[in-house]
NUMI-271008 format. One record per residue: residue number from 1; chain; x, y, z of N, C-alpha, C in turn. Coordinates in Angstrom, 2 decimals. Layout:
# residues N
{i: NUM&ch: A&n.x: X&n.y: Y&n.z: Z&ca.x: X&ca.y: Y&ca.z: Z&c.x: X&c.y: Y&c.z: Z}
...
***
This chain:
# residues 95
{i: 1&ch: A&n.x: 201.93&n.y: 150.07&n.z: 15.95&ca.x: 202.57&ca.y: 150.02&ca.z: 14.64&c.x: 202.66&c.y: 148.55&c.z: 14.21}
{i: 2&ch: A&n.x: 202.37&n.y: 148.27&n.z: 12.95&ca.x: 202.43&ca.y: 146.90&ca.z: 12.47&c.x: 203.88&c.y: 146.46&c.z: 12.33}
{i: 3&ch: A&n.x: 204.05&n.y: 145.14&n.z: 12.27&ca.x: 205.41&ca.y: 144.60&ca.z: 12.09&c.x: 206.03&c.y: 145.12&c.z: 10.79}
{i: 4&ch: A&n.x: 205.22&n.y: 145.18&n.z: 9.73&ca.x: 205.71&ca.y: 145.66&ca.z: 8.43&c.x: 206.17&c.y: 147.10&c.z: 8.54}
{i: 5&ch: A&n.x: 205.37&n.y: 147.94&n.z: 9.17&ca.x: 205.74&ca.y: 149.35&ca.z: 9.32&c.x: 206.98&c.y: 149.49&c.z: 10.19}
{i: 6&ch: A&n.x: 207.08&n.y: 148.67&n.z: 11.22&ca.x: 208.23&ca.y: 148.72&ca.z: 12.11&c.x: 209.50&c.y: 148.31&c.z: 11.37}
{i: 7&ch: A&n.x: 209.41&n.y: 147.26&n.z: 10.54&ca.x: 210.58&ca.y: 146.83&ca.z: 9.76&c.x: 210.98&c.y: 147.90&c.z: 8.76}
{i: 8&ch: A&n.x: 209.99&n.y: 148.51&n.z: 8.13&ca.x: 210.27&ca.y: 149.56&ca.z: 7.16&c.x: 210.96&c.y: 150.74&c.z: 7.84}
{i: 9&ch: A&n.x: 210.43&n.y: 151.16&n.z: 8.98&ca.x: 211.01&ca.y: 152.28&ca.z: 9.72&c.x: 212.45&c.y: 151.95&c.z: 10.13}
{i: 10&ch: A&n.x: 212.67&n.y: 150.74&n.z: 10.63&ca.x: 214.02&ca.y: 150.33&ca.z: 11.04&c.x: 214.99&c.y: 150.30&c.z: 9.85}
{i: 11&ch: A&n.x: 214.51&n.y: 149.82&n.z: 8.70&ca.x: 215.37&ca.y: 149.79&ca.z: 7.50&c.x: 215.75&c.y: 151.19&c.z: 7.08}
{i: 12&ch: A&n.x: 214.77&n.y: 152.11&n.z: 7.09&ca.x: 215.05&ca.y: 153.49&ca.z: 6.71&c.x: 215.99&c.y: 154.16&c.z: 7.71}
{i: 13&ch: A&n.x: 215.76&n.y: 153.89&n.z: 8.99&ca.x: 216.66&ca.y: 154.45&ca.z: 10.01&c.x: 218.07&c.y: 153.91&c.z: 9.84}
{i: 14&ch: A&n.x: 218.18&n.y: 152.62&n.z: 9.54&ca.x: 219.50&ca.y: 152.02&ca.z: 9.33&c.x: 220.21&c.y: 152.64&c.z: 8.14}
{i: 15&ch: A&n.x: 219.49&n.y: 152.83&n.z: 7.05&ca.x: 220.07&ca.y: 153.47&ca.z: 5.87&c.x: 220.48&c.y: 154.89&c.z: 6.18}
{i: 16&ch: A&n.x: 219.61&n.y: 155.61&n.z: 6.86&ca.x: 219.93&ca.y: 156.99&ca.z: 7.25&c.x: 221.19&c.y: 157.04&c.z: 8.11}
{i: 17&ch: A&n.x: 221.28&n.y: 156.12&n.z: 9.06&ca.x: 222.47&ca.y: 156.08&ca.z: 9.92&c.x: 223.74&c.y: 155.80&c.z: 9.13}
{i: 18&ch: A&n.x: 223.65&n.y: 154.88&n.z: 8.17&ca.x: 224.81&ca.y: 154.57&ca.z: 7.33&c.x: 225.24&c.y: 155.79&c.z: 6.52}
{i: 19&ch: A&n.x: 224.25&n.y: 156.53&n.z: 6.00&ca.x: 224.56&ca.y: 157.66&ca.z: 5.15&c.x: 225.08&c.y: 158.86&c.z: 5.93}
{i: 20&ch: A&n.x: 224.71&n.y: 158.98&n.z: 7.20&ca.x: 225.12&ca.y: 160.15&ca.z: 7.99&c.x: 226.30&c.y: 159.85&c.z: 8.91}
{i: 21&ch: A&n.x: 226.68&n.y: 158.60&n.z: 9.05&ca.x: 227.80&ca.y: 158.22&ca.z: 9.91&c.x: 229.11&c.y: 158.59&c.z: 9.21}
{i: 22&ch: A&n.x: 229.84&n.y: 159.52&n.z: 9.79&ca.x: 231.09&ca.y: 159.97&ca.z: 9.17&c.x: 232.15&c.y: 158.88&c.z: 9.14}
{i: 23&ch: A&n.x: 232.00&n.y: 157.85&n.z: 9.97&ca.x: 232.96&ca.y: 156.75&ca.z: 10.00&c.x: 232.53&c.y: 155.58&c.z: 9.11}
{i: 24&ch: A&n.x: 231.37&n.y: 155.71&n.z: 8.48&ca.x: 230.84&ca.y: 154.63&ca.z: 7.65&c.x: 231.61&c.y: 154.57&c.z: 6.33}
{i: 25&ch: A&n.x: 231.69&n.y: 153.37&n.z: 5.79&ca.x: 232.34&ca.y: 153.21&ca.z: 4.49&c.x: 231.35&c.y: 153.48&c.z: 3.36}
{i: 26&ch: A&n.x: 230.07&n.y: 153.68&n.z: 3.69&ca.x: 229.03&ca.y: 153.94&ca.z: 2.70&c.x: 228.71&c.y: 155.43&c.z: 2.67}
{i: 27&ch: A&n.x: 228.70&n.y: 155.99&n.z: 1.49&ca.x: 228.39&ca.y: 157.41&ca.z: 1.35&c.x: 227.29&c.y: 157.55&c.z: 0.31}
{i: 28&ch: A&n.x: 226.49&n.y: 158.59&n.z: 0.45&ca.x: 225.38&ca.y: 158.81&ca.z: -0.47&c.x: 225.84&c.y: 158.79&c.z: -1.92}
{i: 29&ch: A&n.x: 226.99&n.y: 159.33&n.z: -2.20&ca.x: 227.50&ca.y: 159.36&ca.z: -3.58&c.x: 227.74&c.y: 157.95&c.z: -4.13}
{i: 30&ch: A&n.x: 227.84&n.y: 156.96&n.z: -3.25&ca.x: 228.03&ca.y: 155.59&ca.z: -3.70&c.x: 226.82&c.y: 155.08&c.z: -4.49}
{i: 31&ch: A&n.x: 225.68&n.y: 155.70&n.z: -4.30&ca.x: 224.46&ca.y: 155.29&ca.z: -5.00&c.x: 224.36&c.y: 155.90&c.z: -6.40}
{i: 32&ch: A&n.x: 225.21&n.y: 156.86&n.z: -6.69&ca.x: 225.13&ca.y: 157.58&ca.z: -7.96&c.x: 225.24&c.y: 156.65&c.z: -9.16}
{i: 33&ch: A&n.x: 226.19&n.y: 155.77&n.z: -9.15&ca.x: 226.44&ca.y: 154.91&ca.z: -10.31&c.x: 225.24&c.y: 154.02&c.z: -10.62}
{i: 34&ch: A&n.x: 224.67&n.y: 153.39&n.z: -9.61&ca.x: 223.53&ca.y: 152.50&ca.z: -9.85&c.x: 222.31&c.y: 153.31&c.z: -10.28}
{i: 35&ch: A&n.x: 222.11&n.y: 154.47&n.z: -9.69&ca.x: 220.97&ca.y: 155.32&ca.z: -10.07&c.x: 221.11&c.y: 155.77&c.z: -11.52}
{i: 36&ch: A&n.x: 222.30&n.y: 156.18&n.z: -11.88&ca.x: 222.52&ca.y: 156.63&ca.z: -13.26&c.x: 222.33&c.y: 155.49&c.z: -14.25}
{i: 37&ch: A&n.x: 222.78&n.y: 154.31&n.z: -13.89&ca.x: 222.62&ca.y: 153.14&ca.z: -14.75&c.x: 221.14&c.y: 152.81&c.z: -14.97}
{i: 38&ch: A&n.x: 220.36&n.y: 152.85&n.z: -13.90&ca.x: 218.93&ca.y: 152.58&ca.z: -14.02&c.x: 218.26&c.y: 153.63&c.z: -14.89}
{i: 39&ch: A&n.x: 218.58&n.y: 154.89&n.z: -14.67&ca.x: 217.96&ca.y: 155.96&ca.z: -15.45&c.x: 218.36&c.y: 155.87&c.z: -16.92}
{i: 40&ch: A&n.x: 219.59&n.y: 155.47&n.z: -17.19&ca.x: 220.02&ca.y: 155.29&ca.z: -18.58&c.x: 219.21&c.y: 154.20&c.z: -19.26}
{i: 41&ch: A&n.x: 218.93&n.y: 153.14&n.z: -18.53&ca.x: 218.12&ca.y: 152.05&ca.z: -19.07&c.x: 216.71&c.y: 152.52&c.z: -19.40}
{i: 42&ch: A&n.x: 216.10&n.y: 153.27&n.z: -18.49&ca.x: 214.75&ca.y: 153.77&ca.z: -18.74&c.x: 214.75&c.y: 154.80&c.z: -19.88}
{i: 43&ch: A&n.x: 215.79&n.y: 155.64&n.z: -19.94&ca.x: 215.90&ca.y: 156.62&ca.z: -21.03&c.x: 216.03&c.y: 155.90&c.z: -22.37}
{i: 44&ch: A&n.x: 216.74&n.y: 154.79&n.z: -22.37&ca.x: 216.88&ca.y: 153.99&ca.z: -23.61&c.x: 215.52&c.y: 153.50&c.z: -24.07}
{i: 45&ch: A&n.x: 214.69&n.y: 153.04&n.z: -23.13&ca.x: 213.33&ca.y: 152.62&ca.z: -23.49&c.x: 212.58&c.y: 153.76&c.z: -24.18}
{i: 46&ch: A&n.x: 212.67&n.y: 154.95&n.z: -23.62&ca.x: 211.97&ca.y: 156.11&ca.z: -24.18&c.x: 212.50&c.y: 156.41&c.z: -25.58}
{i: 47&ch: A&n.x: 213.83&n.y: 156.40&n.z: -25.75&ca.x: 214.42&ca.y: 156.67&ca.z: -27.07&c.x: 214.00&c.y: 155.64&c.z: -28.12}
{i: 48&ch: A&n.x: 213.75&n.y: 154.41&n.z: -27.66&ca.x: 213.31&ca.y: 153.35&ca.z: -28.58&c.x: 211.82&c.y: 153.46&c.z: -28.91}
{i: 49&ch: A&n.x: 211.15&n.y: 154.42&n.z: -28.27&ca.x: 209.73&ca.y: 154.63&ca.z: -28.55&c.x: 208.79&c.y: 153.81&c.z: -27.68}
{i: 50&ch: A&n.x: 209.31&n.y: 153.22&n.z: -26.62&ca.x: 208.45&ca.y: 152.47&ca.z: -25.71&c.x: 207.49&c.y: 153.45&c.z: -25.05}
{i: 51&ch: A&n.x: 206.20&n.y: 153.14&n.z: -25.02&ca.x: 205.24&ca.y: 154.06&ca.z: -24.41&c.x: 205.57&c.y: 154.38&c.z: -22.95}
{i: 52&ch: A&n.x: 205.27&n.y: 155.61&n.z: -22.55&ca.x: 205.57&ca.y: 156.05&ca.z: -21.20&c.x: 204.99&c.y: 155.16&c.z: -20.13}
{i: 53&ch: A&n.x: 203.75&n.y: 154.67&n.z: -20.35&ca.x: 203.13&ca.y: 153.83&ca.z: -19.34&c.x: 203.86&c.y: 152.49&c.z: -19.20}
{i: 54&ch: A&n.x: 204.49&n.y: 152.03&n.z: -20.28&ca.x: 205.27&ca.y: 150.80&ca.z: -20.21&c.x: 206.56&c.y: 151.03&c.z: -19.43}
{i: 55&ch: A&n.x: 207.19&n.y: 152.17&n.z: -19.64&ca.x: 208.40&ca.y: 152.52&ca.z: -18.89&c.x: 208.05&c.y: 152.64&c.z: -17.41}
{i: 56&ch: A&n.x: 206.92&n.y: 153.27&n.z: -17.11&ca.x: 206.48&ca.y: 153.40&ca.z: -15.72&c.x: 206.23&c.y: 152.03&c.z: -15.11}
{i: 57&ch: A&n.x: 205.65&n.y: 151.12&n.z: -15.88&ca.x: 205.41&ca.y: 149.77&ca.z: -15.40&c.x: 206.73&c.y: 149.05&c.z: -15.11}
{i: 58&ch: A&n.x: 207.73&n.y: 149.28&n.z: -15.96&ca.x: 209.06&ca.y: 148.69&ca.z: -15.72&c.x: 209.66&c.y: 149.24&c.z: -14.43}
{i: 59&ch: A&n.x: 209.49&n.y: 150.54&n.z: -14.19&ca.x: 209.99&ca.y: 151.15&ca.z: -12.95&c.x: 209.28&c.y: 150.56&c.z: -11.74}
{i: 60&ch: A&n.x: 207.97&n.y: 150.39&n.z: -11.85&ca.x: 207.20&ca.y: 149.80&ca.z: -10.76&c.x: 207.66&c.y: 148.36&c.z: -10.51}
{i: 61&ch: A&n.x: 207.89&n.y: 147.62&n.z: -11.59&ca.x: 208.38&ca.y: 146.25&ca.z: -11.45&c.x: 209.72&c.y: 146.21&c.z: -10.73}
{i: 62&ch: A&n.x: 210.60&n.y: 147.15&n.z: -11.04&ca.x: 211.90&ca.y: 147.22&ca.z: -10.37&c.x: 211.71&c.y: 147.51&c.z: -8.88}
{i: 63&ch: A&n.x: 210.76&n.y: 148.39&n.z: -8.57&ca.x: 210.49&ca.y: 148.72&ca.z: -7.17&c.x: 209.98&c.y: 147.50&c.z: -6.42}
{i: 64&ch: A&n.x: 209.04&n.y: 146.78&n.z: -7.04&ca.x: 208.51&ca.y: 145.56&ca.z: -6.41&c.x: 209.64&c.y: 144.56&c.z: -6.16}
{i: 65&ch: A&n.x: 210.50&n.y: 144.38&n.z: -7.17&ca.x: 211.63&ca.y: 143.45&ca.z: -7.01&c.x: 212.56&c.y: 143.88&c.z: -5.89}
{i: 66&ch: A&n.x: 212.81&n.y: 145.17&n.z: -5.79&ca.x: 213.68&ca.y: 145.68&ca.z: -4.74&c.x: 213.09&c.y: 145.39&c.z: -3.36}
{i: 67&ch: A&n.x: 211.80&n.y: 145.64&n.z: -3.21&ca.x: 211.15&ca.y: 145.37&ca.z: -1.92&c.x: 211.16&c.y: 143.88&c.z: -1.61}
{i: 68&ch: A&n.x: 210.97&n.y: 143.04&n.z: -2.62&ca.x: 211.04&ca.y: 141.58&ca.z: -2.39&c.x: 212.45&c.y: 141.17&c.z: -1.97}
{i: 69&ch: A&n.x: 213.45&n.y: 141.73&n.z: -2.62&ca.x: 214.83&ca.y: 141.38&ca.z: -2.34&c.x: 215.18&c.y: 141.64&c.z: -0.87}
{i: 70&ch: A&n.x: 214.63&n.y: 142.72&n.z: -0.31&ca.x: 214.90&ca.y: 143.05&ca.z: 1.08&c.x: 213.80&c.y: 142.57&c.z: 2.02}
{i: 71&ch: A&n.x: 212.94&n.y: 141.67&n.z: 1.50&ca.x: 211.83&ca.y: 141.09&ca.z: 2.27&c.x: 210.97&c.y: 142.17&c.z: 2.93}
{i: 72&ch: A&n.x: 210.69&n.y: 143.23&n.z: 2.15&ca.x: 209.88&ca.y: 144.34&ca.z: 2.64&c.x: 208.60&c.y: 144.49&c.z: 1.82}
{i: 73&ch: A&n.x: 208.19&n.y: 143.42&n.z: 1.09&ca.x: 207.04&ca.y: 143.54&ca.z: 0.21&c.x: 205.75&c.y: 143.88&c.z: 0.95}
{i: 74&ch: A&n.x: 205.66&n.y: 143.58&n.z: 2.25&ca.x: 204.46&ca.y: 143.92&ca.z: 3.01&c.x: 204.29&c.y: 145.43&c.z: 3.14}
{i: 75&ch: A&n.x: 205.37&n.y: 146.20&n.z: 3.09&ca.x: 205.28&ca.y: 147.64&ca.z: 3.21&c.x: 204.86&c.y: 148.31&c.z: 1.91}
{i: 76&ch: A&n.x: 205.04&n.y: 147.63&n.z: 0.81&ca.x: 204.81&ca.y: 148.22&ca.z: -0.50&c.x: 203.37&c.y: 148.69&c.z: -0.73}
{i: 77&ch: A&n.x: 202.35&n.y: 147.92&n.z: -0.38&ca.x: 200.98&ca.y: 148.42&ca.z: -0.62&c.x: 200.70&c.y: 149.76&c.z: 0.07}
{i: 78&ch: A&n.x: 201.14&n.y: 149.92&n.z: 1.31&ca.x: 200.92&ca.y: 151.18&ca.z: 2.01&c.x: 201.68&c.y: 152.32&c.z: 1.33}
{i: 79&ch: A&n.x: 202.90&n.y: 152.04&n.z: 0.91&ca.x: 203.71&ca.y: 153.05&ca.z: 0.23&c.x: 203.04&c.y: 153.49&c.z: -1.08}
{i: 80&ch: A&n.x: 202.58&n.y: 152.52&n.z: -1.86&ca.x: 201.94&ca.y: 152.83&ca.z: -3.14&c.x: 200.61&c.y: 153.54&c.z: -2.94}
{i: 81&ch: A&n.x: 199.84&n.y: 153.14&n.z: -1.91&ca.x: 198.56&ca.y: 153.81&ca.z: -1.65&c.x: 198.81&c.y: 155.25&c.z: -1.24}
{i: 82&ch: A&n.x: 199.83&n.y: 155.48&n.z: -0.41&ca.x: 200.18&ca.y: 156.84&ca.z: -0.02&c.x: 200.58&c.y: 157.68&c.z: -1.20}
{i: 83&ch: A&n.x: 201.36&n.y: 157.11&n.z: -2.10&ca.x: 201.77&ca.y: 157.83&ca.z: -3.30&c.x: 200.57&c.y: 158.13&c.z: -4.19}
{i: 84&ch: A&n.x: 199.70&n.y: 157.15&n.z: -4.37&ca.x: 198.50&ca.y: 157.36&ca.z: -5.19&c.x: 197.62&c.y: 158.45&c.z: -4.59}
{i: 85&ch: A&n.x: 197.46&n.y: 158.43&n.z: -3.28&ca.x: 196.64&ca.y: 159.47&ca.z: -2.61&c.x: 197.24&c.y: 160.85&c.z: -2.82}
{i: 86&ch: A&n.x: 198.57&n.y: 160.93&n.z: -2.74&ca.x: 199.25&ca.y: 162.20&ca.z: -2.94&c.x: 199.04&c.y: 162.71&c.z: -4.37}
{i: 87&ch: A&n.x: 199.16&n.y: 161.81&n.z: -5.35&ca.x: 198.96&ca.y: 162.19&ca.z: -6.75&c.x: 197.51&c.y: 162.60&c.z: -7.00}
{i: 88&ch: A&n.x: 196.57&n.y: 161.87&n.z: -6.41&ca.x: 195.16&ca.y: 162.21&ca.z: -6.56&c.x: 194.86&c.y: 163.59&c.z: -5.96}
{i: 89&ch: A&n.x: 195.47&n.y: 163.87&n.z: -4.83&ca.x: 195.28&ca.y: 165.17&ca.z: -4.18&c.x: 195.84&c.y: 166.30&c.z: -5.03}
{i: 90&ch: A&n.x: 197.03&n.y: 166.10&n.z: -5.58&ca.x: 197.63&ca.y: 167.10&ca.z: -6.45&c.x: 196.77&c.y: 167.34&c.z: -7.68}
{i: 91&ch: A&n.x: 196.22&n.y: 166.26&n.z: -8.25&ca.x: 195.38&ca.y: 166.38&ca.z: -9.44&c.x: 194.13&c.y: 167.19&c.z: -9.14}
{i: 92&ch: A&n.x: 193.52&n.y: 166.93&n.z: -7.97&ca.x: 192.31&ca.y: 167.68&ca.z: -7.58&c.x: 192.63&c.y: 169.16&c.z: -7.38}
{i: 93&ch: A&n.x: 193.78&n.y: 169.46&n.z: -6.81&ca.x: 194.15&ca.y: 170.85&ca.z: -6.56&c.x: 194.44&c.y: 171.60&c.z: -7.85}
{i: 94&ch: A&n.x: 194.93&n.y: 170.90&n.z: -8.87&ca.x: 195.28&ca.y: 171.58&ca.z: -10.12&c.x: 194.06&c.y: 171.80&c.z: -11.01}
{i: 95&ch: A&n.x: 192.97&n.y: 171.13&n.z: -10.73&ca.x: 191.74&ca.y: 171.29&ca.z: -11.55&c.x: 190.88&c.y: 172.41&c.z: -11.06}
***
């Protein structure tokens, strides 16, 4: 396993442990406010008539920034390639 994959796995395991630890001060519902705020921002773009592909680009930019913030940018290409492969597979199956 590469260092990037190992760091990504450890980060996800750590988050999972925080969310499932009954003694933790962090609960899944704590993410609700930030998620809702982000979605409200993207919905505002749509209401203003911003093209869907531009909104998607803004979401991708936020994802890239998030990965940089946690020094996980090395994991991002694999994640995006996996997502693209999944979308391509779904598209082929629907045709």
